[in-house]
N, C-alpha and C positions, 0 to 999 in steps of 0.2 A: 585767488582763494583755492583754486583747484590745481595749482602748480605742483604742490607736494604729492597728492595722490597720483597725478599723472607721472611724476618722476619715479615714484615707487613702482608703478605699473611697468614703466620702461625698464627699471632695474630687474624686476621679476622676469620679464620677457627675455632680457639679455642673459640672465642666469639660466633660464630654461634652454636657451640656444646653446650656450657653452656646455651644459650638462649633456645634451643630446650629442653635441660634437665630440665631447670626451668619450661618451659611451660608444659612439661609432668608431672612434679611433681604437678603443679597447677591442671591439669586435674584430677589426682588421688585424690588430696586432696579435690576438690570441689564436687566430686560425692557424693551426699547425698540422702537419702531416706526420702521423706516428709511424713507427716501423711496421712494415707489412701493408702500408697503404691506407690504414684506417684514418679517417678525418675526424677532428673534433673542433668545435667552434662555439661561439656564443657564450654560454655561461660556464665554460670549462677552460681553465688555463693550467696546463701542465698537471692535469688531474685534480686541480683544486677548484672549489666553487667560486664563481664570479662574485665578488664582494657586494655587488649591487642587487643580486637576485633575492627573491623572497626566502629561498632555502638558506642562503648565507645569513640573512638577517635572523632567521629562526635559530640557526646554530649559535649566533652571538647572544641571542636572547636567552637560550638555554644556559649558556655559560654564566650569564649575569644573574639569572634567577635561581638556578638549581645548584645544590651543593656539588662540589667538585668530585665527590666520591661516587657520583651517579653518572654513568656513561650516557652519551647522546643516543636516544633510541632510534634505530633505523626505521621502525614502524612509523613514528611520528614524522620523521623527515620525508618518508615516502609519500605522505599526504600533503606536503607543502605545495603551494601554488607553482605551476610550471611557467608562469609568466616571467619574461625577462624584465629588466629595469625600465626600459622604454615603454613596454606594454603596461607595466604596473603604473607608471606615472600618467600615461595617457588615459587609462580606464579610471584611475582615481580622480582625475580632473573631470571626466565625463560624469562620474557618480556625484561629484560635488555640484556640478552644473545641472544635475537631474536630467541628463540626456543619454544615459547609458542604454536605454531601450532602442535608440536609433542604430546601434551597432551590435544588437544582441547576438546575431549568428556568429560574428567574428569573436565576440567576447566569450561566448559559450565554448567555442572551439579552442581558443587560445588558453582559456583558464580551466579547461577540462571540467565543464559544468554539465548538469543534466537539464536539457531544454528540449521542448517539442519542436519539430520542424513546422515552419509556417507553410501550410498548404495553400497554393494559389487556386482561386476559383477557376472553374472550367465551364465554358458554355458550349463545348463540343458535344454533339449528339451521337449516340451509338445505338443503332437499331438492330444489328445482326446478333446471332448467337455468339457466345464467347466462352472460353475456358481460361481461368486464371490460376496459375500455379507459380509458386515461388515469387510472389509479389509482396511489396510492403510500402507503407507510407504513401498511399494514393488517394486522390480525390476523384470520386465517381459522381459526376454531375450530369443530369439529363440522360442517364444511361438506361436504355430500354424504354424510354418515354414513348408512349403511344404504340408500343410494339405489339405485334399480333403473333401469338403462339411463340414457340421457341423456348430455349433453355439457356440460362447463364449459370455456370458452375464455378464456385470458388472452393478449390480443394487445396489443403495445406498452404493457405494464403497467410502471409505474415507469420509463418511458423518459426519457432525457436529464435525469436528476435528479442531485442532488449527494450527499445522504446518504439512502439508501433502506433502510428496515428493514421486512421483511415476514415474517410468521410464519404457517405453515400447520401446524396441530396437529389431529390426528385427522381429517385431510382425506380424504374418500372411504373412511373406515373401514367395513369390513363391507359394502361396496357390491357390486352384481352388474352386470357389463356396463357399468360407468360409465367414460366416457372423459374425460380431462383433457388439455387442450392448452395448452402454454406456448410462444407464438411471439413472438420478439423481446422477450422478457421482460427488463426492467431493462437493456436495451442502452444503450450510450453513457453510462452513469451513473458516478458517482464514489463510492467507498466503499459498496459494496452488502453488506447483511447479510440473507441469506435463510435461514430455518430451516424444515425439513420434519420434523416429529416425529410418529411413528406414521402416516405418510402411506400410505394404501392398505392398512393392516393388516387382515388377514383378508378382503381383497377377492377376489371371484371374477370372472374374465374382465375385460374392459375393458382400457384402455390409458392410459398416461401418456406424452405426447409433449413433449419439451423440444427446441425448435428455435431456433437462434440465441439461446440463453439466455445472459444476461450477456455479450453480445458487446461487445468494446472497452470493458471496464470497468477502472477503476483501483482496486486493492485490494479484490477480491471476497472474501467469506467465506460459503461455502455449506455448510450442514450438513444431511445426511440421516440421521436417527436412526430406527431401526426402520421404515425405508421398505419397504413391501410385505412386512413381517414376517408370516409364516404366510399369505401370499397364495396363491391358486390360479389358475394360468394367466393372470395379469395381466402384460401386456407393458409394458416401459418402454424408451423410445428417447431417447437423448441425441445430437442431431445439431448440429454446430457449437456445441458447448457451451463457454462461456468462451473463445471464439476471440479472439485479439489482446488478451488481458487482461494486467494487470501486477500482480505482487507480491501474490498472494492465495493462498487455499487452499480446497480442497473436501474435505469429510469425509463418508464413507459408513460409518456404524456400524450393525451388525446389519441391513444392507441385504439383503432377501430371505431373512432367516433363517427356517428351518423352512418355507420356501416349497415349492410343488409346481408343477413345470412352468412356471417363470417365465423367459421369454425377455427378456434385457436387452441392449441394443445401444448401444455408445458409438462414434460415428463422428465423425471430425475433432474429437475431444475435446481441448481446450486447445491447438488449433493456433496456431502462431506466437505463443505466450504467453511472458511473461518472469517468471522466478522464481515458478513456480506449484508448490504442493505439494498432492498428492492423497493422502488416507489412506483405505484400504479396510480396515475392521476387522470381523472376523466376517461378512464379506460372503458371503452364500449358505451360511452355516454350517448344517449338518444339513439342507440342502435336498434335494429330490427332483427329479431330471430337470431340473436347471437348465440354461439355455442362455445363456451370456454371450459377447458378441462385442465385441472391442476392435479397431477398424479405424482406421488412421492416427491412433492415439492419441498425443498429445503431439508431433505433427509440427512440425518446424522450431522447436522451443522452445528457449529460453535458460535454462539452469540449472533444468531441471524436476526435481522429486523426487516419486516415487510410492512409497507404502508399502502393501504388501498383507500384512496380518497375519491369520492364521487364515482366509484366504480359501478357501471351499469345504471347510472343516474338517468332517469327518464326513459329507460329502455323498454322495448315492447317484445313480449313473448321470448325472452332470452332464457338460456339454460346455463348455469354455472355449477360446475362440480369440483369439489375439493376432496380428493381421496388420499388418505395417508399423508396429510399436510403436516410438515415439520416433524415427522416421526424421529424419535430418539435425538432430539435437538437439546442444546444446552444454553441456558441463560439468554434467551432472546426476547423479542417482542413482536407482536402482530397487532396492527391497528387497522380497523375497518371503520371508515368515517363516511357517512351518507352513502353506504353501500346499497345499491338497488333502490335508492330513494326515489319516490314519485314515479316508480316504474309500473308497467302494466303486464299482469300475468307472468311475472318473472318466476323462474324455478331455480332455487339455489339449494344444493345438497352438500352437506359436510359429513363425510363418512370417515370414521377412525381419526377424527381431528382431536387427538388428545395424547398422542403417543410420545410427546416430549417427556423427559424424565427429570429435568432439573430446572425449575424456576423460569419457564417461558411464560410471559404474560400475554394476554389477549384482550383487546378492548374493541367493543362494537358500539359505535356512537351513531345514532340516527339510522340504524340498520333497518331497511325495509320501510322506513317512515313514509307515511302518506302514499303508500303503494296500493294498487288496486288488483285484487285477485292473485296476489303472490303466494308462492308455496316455498317456505324455507324450512329445511329439515336438518336437525343435528342428530347424528346417530353415533353412539359410543363417543360422546364428547366429554373432554376431561376438565380438570380443575383450573383455577386461576383465570377465569374468563369474566370479563366485565361487560354487561349489557346496559346501555344507557339510551333512552328514547328510541328503542327499537319497536317495530310493529307489534301490536298486542294481539293481532289476529293473523292467521296464516303461518305461524311459526311453531314448529313442534320440536320437542327435545326428547330423545329416546336414549336410554342407558347413559344418562349423564353421571359421570364419576366425580364424587366429591373429593376424592384424594387419589392421585395417580399412583399406580403400583410402583413406579420407579422414582417418585419425587424425592428430593433431598429432605432429610429430616435430621434433627439433632445436630451433633457436631461433626458428622461425617456424611459423605455422599456414597451413592451406590457404586462401589468400585468395579463390579462386574460389568456394568453398562457403560462406564465412562472412560475406560482405558483407551478405547479407540479414538476418543476426542483429543488425546494428548499423545504426541509422538513418543514412542518408546525411548527411554534414556534422556528425555529432555530434563526431567527432574529426578533426583535420586537422594538416598540417605548418605550421611557422612560415613557410615560404617562400610559403604561400598568402596571407599578409597583405600584399599589394601592391596598389597602386592599379590597377584594371582587371581584377583576377582575378574570374572568375565561378565561383561555387561553390554547392552546395546548403546551405540553412540548415535545421537540424533543427527539430522542433517544440519551441520554447522556452517554450511557454505553461505556466503553473503549473496543474497538475491537482489540487492539493490543496485541501481546503475552506478558505475564507477564515477566518482567525482573527486575533486580536490578542494582543500580549504581555499578560501579567498585570503589574500594578504590583509592584515589588519587595516592598512591604509585605505582599502576599498570597502571592506565589510562594515567598518565604522561609519561610513557615509550612507549606508543603505538602511532604510527603516526596517524595524522588526517588531511589529505590534499589530494587533487586530484593528486598531484605530487607523492604521496606515495600509490596510490590506489592498485598497484600490491602487495605491502607489506601487506596491509590489506586483500586482497584477499587470500594471502597465509596463513595468520594467521587463518582466519575463513573459510578456505577450500571452497572458492567461485570459481567455475569453470567458463569458458567463457560462456557468454550468460545465466547464471543461475539466479535464483531469488535473491540469496544472492549478486551476483555482481550488479544487478540492485538496490537492497536495499542500498548497500554501496555507489554506485555512486550517487543515488538520494539524500541521506542524505548529502553527501559532497557538491553536487551542491547547495542545499538549504542553507547550512551553509556558503558557500563561496559567496553567492549572495550579491551584494552591498546593504547596508541598504537603506531603503526608506527615504524620506525627514523627518528629525527630529527623525529618529529611531536610537536607539543604540541596537545592537544585539550581541548575543554570543551563541554558541552551547556548551552544558555542559554535561559532562559524569560522574561527581562526585558531591556528595552533598555539599562538601566543596567549589567547584567551583561555585555552584549555590548561596551559601551564599555570596561569595565574589562579584559576579556580582550584586546581589540585593542590598547589602550594598554600593557598589560603586556608584549606581544610587540614592538610597533613603536615605543613611545614616545608622547608626547602630541601630536606633530605628525602627525596622521593624517587621512585622508579616506576616504570610502566611495564605491565605484563599482559600478554595475550597468547592465545593458542598458536602454535608454530605454523600449522598448515591445516588442510581440511581432510587429510587422509584418515580413514576409518569412519567417515560419515555414512550413516544409514547401514551400518553393519556392526557385528559384534567386535569388541576390542577387549584386550586383556590389560589390566593395570600392572605396570612395571614398578620401578622404584618411585616412591612417593616422598615429597618433601613439604613439610608444613612451613609456610612463610612465618618468620619471626618465631621459630620454634613451635609452630602450631598453636600459638596463643590467640585468644580472642583479641581482635584488633579492629581498626577502622580502615575503610578503603573508599576510593572514589571510582565508581563504575561509570563508563561512558558507552552509550548505545546509539547507533546511527538513527537519525530520523530522515525520512524522505523529503528532500528539498532540492532546489536547483543547485546550490553549492553544498559542499560537505558540511553537514550539521550534526552535532552530537548533543544528545540529552545526557548531561552529566549530573550525578547526584551522590551525595555522601551516603555511605552505607555503614551504619554503626553495628557493632556486635556481629562481626563475621570472622570466619577463619578462611584463609586463602591457601590453596595447595597448588603445587606443580607436580605433574606426574608424567612419566614416560608411558606412552600408549603403544601396545604391542599387537602384532597380528597373532590371534590365538592359535592359529594353525602352525605357524613357523617360529613363534616367539621373537620375530624380528621387530625392531623398533620402527614404527611408522609415523609417530607424531610425538610432540611434547605439549601436553595440555595444561591449561590453567583452569582451575575450578574454584568457585567461591561458595561457601556454605553459610547461609543466613541462620544465625542461632536464634534470633528473636523474630517469630512470624506472627506475633499476636495482633499486629495491625493489618494483616493481610485479609482479603475477602474470603469468605467461606467458599466461594465458587472459583477461587484461583486455580489455575491449571495444575499447580503442584498438588493440591489436595484432591483434585479429580484423579490424578495419576497415582498418588501414594495412599489415598484413602483415610486421611486424618483431617485435622482442622486447625484453625489459627491458634498459634501459641502452644500447640501440643507436640510439635516435632520441629526439628531443624530441616531445612531444605537446601540441597546443593544443585548446582548446574554448571555446565562448562561455559567458558567465555567463547563466543562464536567468532567466526572470521570477521575481521575488521572492527570488532568490539574490543574493549580493553578495560583493565582495572588498574588504578594507581594505588600503590602502597608505600609505606616508608621503606627505606633501604633495609634489606635483611641484615640484622646485626650478627646473624650466625655465619655469614659468609666470611 
């Protein structure tokens, strides 16, 4: 009964053997030496693409799917998988067998993916003083354990990197008078993952100083677990922490729990940051005589979110001060749950806790509940605050403002206060696209890690849904609460979000899928457009010659924006009622051409949010104005082929 399946299996094995043999022969036969000594091999034969490569398949797929009057776009071909035929067949088989995770490092390297390094645990102990400079991707375990006095200094550590993963476990544990300094740590890096686990636990005296930590970082993920737990008199200072960062999170869990006399200071924390979430869970729980200061916390932030859960719960004689908390922030949320609950003689002071100017919500649940002898004061405290089940005694409100002087109202927002929240030139009016106009160009540089598409033969075998998130985590070695876990979950959440009114959307992990989506919306006579380079970024540019695509008529396009994911993933969506332009961009001082930009103008903005960055920058509201923006590096827009050419 089993003879036929076994015969089929033997035939497949024989076919695979001859395929590999044929490809090996091709590799040997195509290796040639060009004039001048340059060698070429593998996927190149006399300047032509190897017919078995993913790029060659993509070229054939373009010819089959897209109209012949549209040339193959170099941009799309440059994103094709670099895998050769043997690698593609091997990894496709492993994906089918659900064993791809066993070869993740080689897979990531060969396929040009974004993966975090697997840091091996270390049991080595380090007791002496040390200075660390120009290091990255390290695991510090048992470092400074039981150390007496001394200083460890991390200066310019993991600076200017792309994917930085550092782990500090049992660092300075049970030490006495030991000082740690983190200065300019992981600044100007992209996708930083730092983990501090049982850092300073049981330590007596000493200090931890974080200065300019993770400054100007894109997608930071910082985790402090059991940091200074059961410590005695150890001070921690966070100064200019995660300043000017983008789209990340900081987590403080059991920070200072059961501590004694622990002064912690957060100064200019998350200043001028974008979409930053901070979570303080069981922070200072059951602590004695804690002293925490938050000064200029979240200043000038955009969509900040801070969650304080069981903060100071059961604490004794602690003092928490919030001065200028979230000043001039935009559209964020602060949640205090069971803050100082069941505590004894806790003092909490909120001064100038109202200076956000646009729709920042604040919720206090179980605040000071069942506490004894507490003193909680709100001085110059603003609107949009919700108090639920908070202590009815020991809480004072002074100068409570019912309506903030800068809050949004009506159909427009306060333009004078909010321009600093949106980069100059990020959004502009259609009237600016005229020859001779001088205007600021935003930073259009791609800040995401470089990645390639996966071949459809592989990506089609990988799950892509929240219901299979654990499978994805296993494939890409994403541990619990890690940056990679957050990256995967965030991408899935965005891709599974219901489309907006009139929107057709799809998340795409292969070049062939992108072609299919674009042609399904626009037909097969399509072309791809993107800004030529990044010249002019963050400086003034002059508009040269301007060309309206399809004669400048209102049309439809498909825009594709990168999403952070292990392989190259685009969020593509149809954009109705737009006008698309191409323009030469000139240096305003010399009139020399420095770039060729693609701009898209959204004619109908009626479905946009009132707090959209475009209205913050331009000072109007949904449906009242058109909004234009440039296509950034490695983003693109599809349109029908220009009939005017």
